[in-house]
Structures are given as C-alpha cells and as structure tokens.
VEXZATI-5416 format. One record per residue (C-alpha): x, y, z. Coordinates in steps of 0.1 Angstrom, whole numbers, padded with zeros to 4 digits, always signed. Layout:
! VEXZATI-5416
XYZ...
***
This chain:
! VEXZATI-5416
+0000+0000+0000+0014+0034-0010+0015+0062+0015+0000+0087-0009-0029+0087-0033-0028+0088-0070-0053+0081-0097-0035+0074-0130-0054+0089-0159-0051+0079-0195-0038+0106-0218-0015+0122-0193+0021+0112-0186+0024+0087-0157+0057+0103-0148+0041+0138-0144+0011+0124-0126+0033+0107-0100+0056+0136-0095+0025+0158-0090+0008+0133-0066+0039+0130-0044+0046+0167-0044+0009+0173-0033+0012+0146-0006+0043+0163+0008+0029+0198+0007-0004+0187+0022+0014+0167+0050+0000+0134+0038+0037+0125+0038+0058+0139+0066+0095+0146+0068+0114+0114+0077+0087+0091+0064+0100+0062+0044+0092+0065+0007+0084+0033-0012+0112+0016-0031+0114+0016-0069+0102-0020-0069+0072-0012-0047+0062+0018-0067+0064-0001-0100+0045-0031-0086+0018-0012-0068+0011+0011-0097+0019-0014-0124+0043+0009-0141+0077+0004-0157+0105+0004-0130+0124+0029-0152+0095+0053-0148+0095+0048-0111+0132+0054-0109+0128+0086-0130+0101+0098-0106+0122+0093-0075+0152+0109-0092+0132+0140-0101+0117+0143-0066+0152+0139-0051+0166+0165-0075+0138+0189-0064+0148+0183-0027+0115+0166-0019+0131+0132-0012+0164+0123+0003+0181+0090-0009+0202+0076+0018+0223+0045+0009+0217+0016+0032+0186+0032+0047+0164+0040+0017+0145+0070+0004+0130+0094+0029+0107+0124+0027+0129+0155+0031+0124+0183+0056+0111+0212+0037+0103+0248+0046+0066+0255+0050+0050+0259+0015+0040+0293+0004+0004+0301-0003+0013+0303-0040+0028+0267-0038-0003+0254-0021-0026+0271-0046-0005+0259-0076-0013+0223-0065-0049+0230-0072-0044+0243-0107-0055+0211-0124-0087+0207-0103-0095+0244-0108-0091+0241-0145-0114+0211-0145-0140+0230-0124-0139+0261-0146-0142+0240-0178-0172+0221-0163-0188+0253-0151-0185+0268-0186-0199+0236-0202-0229+0241-0179-0232+0277-0189-0226+0290-0154-0215+0326-0149-0184+0334-0130-0205+0348-0102-0225+0315-0100-0193+0295-0099-0178+0317-0072-0211+0314-0052-0211+0276-0055-0175+0275-0043-0182+0298-0014-0213+0277-0004-0192+0245-0004-0164+0261+0015-0189+0273+0042-0205+0239+0044-0172+0221+0047-0157+0247+0071-0186+0242+0095-0177+0205+0099-0139+0208+0099-0118+0240+0098-0086+0240+0077-0058+0221+0094-0033+0243+0112-0046+0275+0096-0073+0299+0105-0099+0306+0078-0088+0335+0057-0110+0360+0040-0099+0389+0018-0114+0416-0002-0111+0393-0032-0136+0370-0016-0162+0397-0019-0154+0407-0055-0173+0389-0082
***
C-alpha cells in the first residue's frame, strides 16, 4: 500500500502524474519529513508501471529536494520549509481548470461558480476548519 494517493489517468504522462501526486502529498502533509518512501520496486509493482518510470520519478523528486536518498537506509521524505500560499494554490491548478471547464460547459457565470465554491467552502468549514490555519478572507472573496 502506497503512503500517498494517485489516480493514474489515460492521456497524461504517468511520470508527471506521479511527481505531482507525491509533491501534493508532501505539501499537504500526507507524507511527513522522515517518512520512508516506497522503493522503486514497490512503486512499479503497486502502480503497475515500468521500473524505469518509477526510478525517473524518484530521481526527479530527489533533485527537487522533496526526497532524500540515503544509501543503506532507503529513500525518505525530506524536511522542507513551509510551502508558500502560492505553492499550495499551484497544487490545485488542475482541479481548478477542470472545475472552470465544467462550469463553462454548464453555462454557469463566474458569479454563479464563485457562489457555488463559497457555499461548499462554508458547508465544509462548518464541519472541519482548515488544518493548522485559520480561515482567511480577503477583499477578493467579496469581489465577483
């Protein structure tokens, strides 16, 4: 069982999807500093991907400083500085694009989409506030 979630989709590079999924898991604290990262063999077997692809993913993540490869110990999640708001929002870019495309397909206006997001945000916030952060509002929240 992998310590992060990924849904591999047809039509998008498996390599890019995995790099994104691990980066997201680290930034969202699904993976914590010092956690053991799966071996190349485990990644390739669990995800049914070519071991070369798994190696390429681990190499890229290590080059980015997200993973630390320690001979004799294995690969560990590296200690990172807290992600900036920009880094956190960048991780949503794909989902936001999908949401906007779907809203346009349904002929929703920008105001209707913003209202729907605010309604869901409020409903979810009532049951569980954001982890480790207070809810933030800005003047942008009121502009439509």
